[in-house]
N, C-alpha and C positions, 0 to 999 in steps of 0.2 A: 694381072693374070700372067702366069709363067709362059714363056715362049719356049717351045720344044722343037728341036731339030735333031734327028738321029742319023748316025752313020754307022756302018758295020765295023766292028772291031773284034779282035780275037776273043772268042768265048763270051761275048756280051754285045748288047746294043748300046752304043755310047751316045748319050744325049749331050751334044756339044754345047748347047746353050739352053738350060732349063732353069731360068732365074726369074724372080719377080720383077715388077717394074722398079723404077729408081727409088721410089719411096719405100717399097718393101725391101729392096736391097740394102738401103741405109739402115732399116730397122734390124735386119738379120745381122749385119756387121756390128751394129750397136749392142745387140744382145750377146753376140759372141765375145766382144771385148769386155762386156760387163761380167759375164759369168765364167769366162775362161781366163782372161788376162788379169782381171782385177779382183776376182773372188778366190778364196782358198778352194782347192779341188774338193768336189763333192765325193763322198763315198757312195757306193751303190745303195746302202740303206740309210743314207744321211737325210737331212732335211731339205727337200726339194721345193718347199713352199714358194719361195721367191721365183724360182724358175717356172713353176706351174702358173703363177699369177701373170707373169710376163708373157708366157707362151699362149695364153688363151686367144689373143687376137690373131695369132699366127695361123690358126685354122683357116682364116679367110683366104690366104694365098696358098696354103698347103693343100686344101681340098681340091682345087683344079688339077693338081698332080695326080691325086688318087682317083678321081671320078672317071677318067677314061678307062681305067682298068675294070670298072664295074659295068661298062657298056660295050666293051669290045669283045673280041673272040679269043679264047673261050670266055663266055659270060658266066660269072660265078652264080651259084645257087645261094641265094640269101635267105633261105628258110631258117637256118640256125647259124648265126654268125658269132664268132669268138674274137673279142678284142684282147690280145695278149699284151700285158704291161700297159694298161689303159691310162695310167695316171689319173687325173681328175675328170677324164671323159670328154675332152674337147673335140676329139675326132669321133668318139662313140656317139656324141650328140647328133652328128650328121647321119650315122648309120641307123640310129634308133627310129628315124622317120620312115624307113622303108624295109627294115629287116623283119622277118617273121618273128624271130626271137633273137635278142642280142645278149650275149654273156660277156660281161666285163671282168677281167681278172688282173690282179696286180699283187705283188708281194707286200706293198705298203698298206697297212691297215688304215692309215689316215687317208690315203688316196681312195680306197674303196668306200670309206665312210662318206667322203665328199661325193663320190659317184651315187651312192644310195640317196643322198639328199638331192642331188641333181636330177635323178630319174625317179623320184618318189611318185610322180604322176604317170609313169610309163609302165603298165603291167607287163609289157613284153621284154623288159630289161631286167636281168639278174646280175648282181654284183657280188663277186666272190674273191676272197683272198687266196692266192695260190701259194704253194709251198716252194721250197728251193729245189727246182728241178722237177716239179710236179704241177699238174693242172687238174683241179677238182671237178672234172666233168666225165661222163661215161665214155668208154671207148666207142669209136665209130659214130658219134652223135652229132658232130659238127659238119656243116656243109661248106662253110667258108671261114677262113681264119686270116686275120691280119695283125700286124704289129707295126706301129708307126712312131718314129722318133724316140725309140727306146732301145731296140737291139743294136743300135749304132754303138752302144757302149759294151756290147757283149763280145768276148774273145772267142776264138775257135772252139775251145773246150766247152764253154758255156752254150754256144750255139748248138753243138752236138748234143748236149744234154737235153735241150728243149726241143730239138728236131725229133728226138725219139718220142717225146710227148705229142708233138704235132702229128706225127705219123699215127700214133695211137688214137687220138681224139677225132681225126678227120675221117669222114666216110671215104670209101673208094671213089676215086675221081674227084674228090673235093680239092679245091684250090686254096693256096695260102699266098698272101702278098706280104713280103717281108722287106722292111726298110732297114738297111744295115750299113755298116762302114765299108768303105773301099780304100781306107787310108794306107793299107799295106801295099797297094799298087803304086803309091806315090812316094813311099819312103823305104829305104833299105835298113832303117834303124828301128828295131822292135822296142817299144817303151810301154810302160803302163798307160792305160787309156786316159788317165787324168792328166798326163803330160803331153798329149797329142792335140792338134788343132780340133776344136769343137768337142774335146773329150772323146774322140773316136777311138774305138778299139783297133788293134793292129790286125785287121782282117781285110781281105780283098774279095772282089766279085768271084774270082776263080776259087777262092777258099770255100765260099758258100755254095758254088756249083758242086764242088767235090763233096762237101758234107751232105748236101741234099741227095745226090746220087748214091752216096754211101748208105743212107738210111731209107732208100726205096722211093724217092721222089723223081718224077720227071721234071726237067727244067723247062718251063714254058717260055720264059723270057727273062732277060736281065737288062736293066737300063742304068747306066752310070750317070750321075747327075751332080751338079754343083750344089753346095750348101754354103758354108762360110768360106770355102775354098773350091776351086775348080776340081771337079771329078772326085770330091771327097766321099760321096755316098753312092749307094746302089739300091735299086728296087729289084728284088728277085721274086718271080712268080713260080710257085711249085705246084705240081699236081700229084696227088697221092695215088700210087699205083696199087 
């Protein structure tokens, strides 16, 4: 289970040590070497099947990072939950157990078909293919939105595009939990996401704070965390005003 200790840093809460135990650390580094160092770079719409297969087991150590956000203050309303860029639903499977309704969206038709098979016995789960820059749900219909281990690859312009949609679909006072890159805080060299550690986009916690405020969100919290490298990622919680 991850160990978390946080200290105050400018514009964010810094998790100085949020890493799995040694066995999980070894697995994360192994996956990173396999998919970043040894494999050709994936395109956003490429074949992520091998990644999805390997990532299934990672929900076991990733869920304890997410779970405290669901029990803390402010506590999210889980009546209608949206999983954006859900992949094959490894995190959605956890949410399906206690969400009133869960909507899984992804641009990948294959991923959504896998989710439909996965959740075939769950009448409270709906799986939808989203468009480029659009989410196929009614305005103001979602009480809680999250995106996990997906928007780490989204650059600032792509984040802006989808934050507009997040603003539209969330109810007033609805919360969003976004897992995104913090790589721009670690490097002064802007490169394509496929060339960066962990295939992270050139985005920082401060970039996401700025984008969120630009599109009418309050920033509830930010937590920088280790992934394949120290401080590589960040979790930002937004509140729709």
